[in-house]
N, C-alpha and C positions, 0 to 999 in steps of 0.2 A: 248817897249825896248828903251833903251838909244842908242845914236849914238855910243858909245864905243862898246856896246854888238854887235850892228849890224856890224861894222867895224871888230871886231874880228871874227864873225861868217863868214863873206866874206873872210877873211885871212885863216881861218881854211878850209873852202870849197875849196879854190883854192889850198892850200898846199896838202890837201887829193887827189884831183883830179890829180894833178901833179904827186903825188907818185904812185896812180895807173896806170897811163899811163906809167910811167917808169918800174915799176914792171912788167907790162904786156908785155913790149917789151923786158926786160931782160929774163924773163921767157920763151917767145916764141922763143928768139933767142937760149937759151940753149936748149930747146926741139929740134930744128932743128939739132944742133950739135950733140946731143944725138943721135938722131934718124940715122943720118949719118954714126956716128962712129959704132953703132951697125948694120947698113946694111952693112958697108964695112968690118968689122973686126970680128963680134961676130955671125952673122946670119948663120945658117946652110942652107944646100940646102932645098928648099921648104917650109922654114919658112918665115912667115911675121915678120916684125920688132916687132910688139906686142908679137907674140908668142915667139921671141928670148927673149925679156925682161922678160916675164913670166918665161921661162926655167931658165934664168939667176938668177932670184930672188929666184927660188925653189932650185937651186944648191947651192947658198949661205946659205940659211936656213938651208939646209941639212949638208953643211960643218960645219957650226958653231953652230948646234943645237940651232937655234933660234925658 
């Protein structure tokens, strides 16, 4: 391969890895906030956070006939 192709591949790899790290951080942060919100405001007695999310999804589907 030529030097230009090698350089472009290194740039591509660095950009992709940087994007993946940022994406993971943002998505992870969002999930923490979402879980805390569900836990604080939407969870019913005895429900886990995951059970509350599933219940809410079901209610939305039923309400809007999805």
